[in-house]
C-alpha positions as CSV (number, residue, x, y, z in Angstrom):
1,M,-46.5,-45.1,82.4
2,T,-47.3,-45.2,86.1
3,D,-43.8,-45.1,87.7
4,P,-41.3,-43.0,85.7
5,I,-38.6,-43.4,88.4
6,A,-38.7,-47.2,88.3
7,D,-38.8,-47.0,84.5
8,F,-35.7,-44.8,84.4
9,L,-33.7,-46.9,86.8
10,T,-34.7,-50.1,85.0
11,R,-33.4,-48.7,81.7
12,I,-30.1,-47.8,83.4
13,R,-29.9,-51.3,85.0
14,N,-30.7,-53.0,81.7
15,A,-28.1,-50.9,79.8
16,I,-25.4,-51.8,82.4
17,M,-26.4,-55.5,82.2
18,A,-26.0,-55.3,78.4
19,R,-22.6,-53.6,78.9
20,Q,-23.6,-50.5,76.9
21,G,-21.7,-47.2,77.3
22,D,-24.8,-45.0,77.3
23,M,-28.6,-45.2,77.6
24,M,-31.4,-43.1,76.0
25,S,-34.8,-42.3,77.5
26,P,-37.5,-39.8,77.0
27,S,-36.6,-36.7,79.0
28,S,-38.6,-35.0,81.8
29,T,-37.8,-32.7,84.6
30,L,-37.9,-35.6,87.1
31,R,-35.5,-37.7,85.0
32,V,-33.1,-34.9,84.6
33,R,-33.1,-34.3,88.4
34,L,-32.6,-38.0,89.0
35,A,-29.7,-38.1,86.5
36,E,-28.2,-35.1,88.4
37,L,-28.5,-37.0,91.6
38,L,-26.9,-40.2,90.2
39,K,-24.1,-38.1,88.7
40,D,-23.4,-36.3,92.0
41,E,-23.3,-39.6,93.8
42,G,-20.9,-41.0,91.2
43,Y,-23.1,-43.8,89.8
44,I,-23.0,-42.4,86.2
45,T,-20.4,-40.4,84.3
46,G,-22.8,-37.7,83.0
47,F,-25.9,-37.0,80.9
48,D,-27.1,-34.8,78.1
49,V,-30.5,-33.7,77.0
50,H,-31.1,-33.7,73.2
51,D,-34.0,-33.2,70.9
52,N,-34.7,-36.3,68.8
53,F,-36.0,-36.3,65.2
54,N,-39.6,-35.9,66.4
55,G,-38.7,-32.7,68.3
56,Q,-39.2,-34.4,71.7
57,A,-36.5,-34.1,74.3
58,E,-34.6,-37.3,75.3
59,I,-31.9,-37.8,77.9
60,V,-28.7,-39.6,77.1
61,V,-27.0,-41.1,80.2
62,R,-23.3,-41.9,80.0
63,L,-22.8,-45.0,82.2
64,R,-19.8,-45.4,84.4
65,W,-19.0,-49.0,83.6
66,P,-19.1,-49.7,79.8
67,Q,-16.0,-51.9,79.9
68,P,-16.4,-55.7,79.6
69,G,-16.5,-57.7,82.8
70,P,-19.0,-59.3,85.2
71,T,-22.4,-57.7,85.2
72,P,-23.7,-55.9,88.3
73,S,-26.2,-58.6,89.1
74,R,-23.4,-61.1,89.4
75,A,-21.7,-58.7,91.8
76,C,-24.3,-59.2,94.4
77,V,-24.2,-63.0,94.3
78,G,-23.0,-64.1,97.7
79,A,-22.8,-60.5,98.9
80,R,-26.4,-60.1,99.8
81,V,-26.7,-61.0,103.4
82,P,-29.8,-60.0,105.4
83,G,-29.0,-56.9,107.5
84,S,-25.7,-56.0,105.7
85,A,-24.8,-53.8,102.7
86,C,-23.6,-55.2,99.4
87,T,-20.1,-53.9,99.8
88,S,-18.1,-57.1,100.3
89,D,-15.8,-58.7,97.8
90,A,-18.0,-60.3,95.2
91,I,-16.7,-62.1,92.2
92,G,-13.6,-60.1,91.5
93,F,-14.8,-56.6,92.4
94,P,-12.3,-54.7,94.4
95,R,-13.2,-53.6,97.9
96,S,-11.9,-50.2,97.2
97,D,-14.7,-49.5,94.8
98,P,-18.0,-50.3,96.5
99,G,-19.9,-48.4,93.8
100,W,-20.9,-51.6,91.9
101,A,-22.4,-53.3,94.8
102,S,-24.2,-50.2,96.2
103,L,-25.6,-49.4,92.7
104,C,-26.8,-53.0,92.4
105,C,-28.6,-52.8,95.7
106,L,-30.1,-49.4,94.8
107,L,-31.4,-50.7,91.5
108,Q,-32.7,-53.9,93.0
109,K,-34.6,-52.0,95.7
110,A,-36.1,-49.7,93.0
111,S,-37.5,-52.5,90.9
């Protein structure tokens, strides 16, 4: 793997798009620090590091939005305007919670 940060963020994005409540990935110091950053910024609920059956550590990320509803990629439809942030009303997302749109923008820039 040549880009562990992009891989980790892509796994999170794919889990959100599949409306899963959590996501598992091989653990590393870099991924744990990235998960801490995402938790501190409010993008994920939390994370745990466990040993799997092979004795290798893996990180389990608890996602913030496991409930049914529009996926994050749909949130940015019509909200992406050059030179502006993705924080406008987009397909039923309330303006009071810009987390969806900013996470969408963060993950799209990372990939």
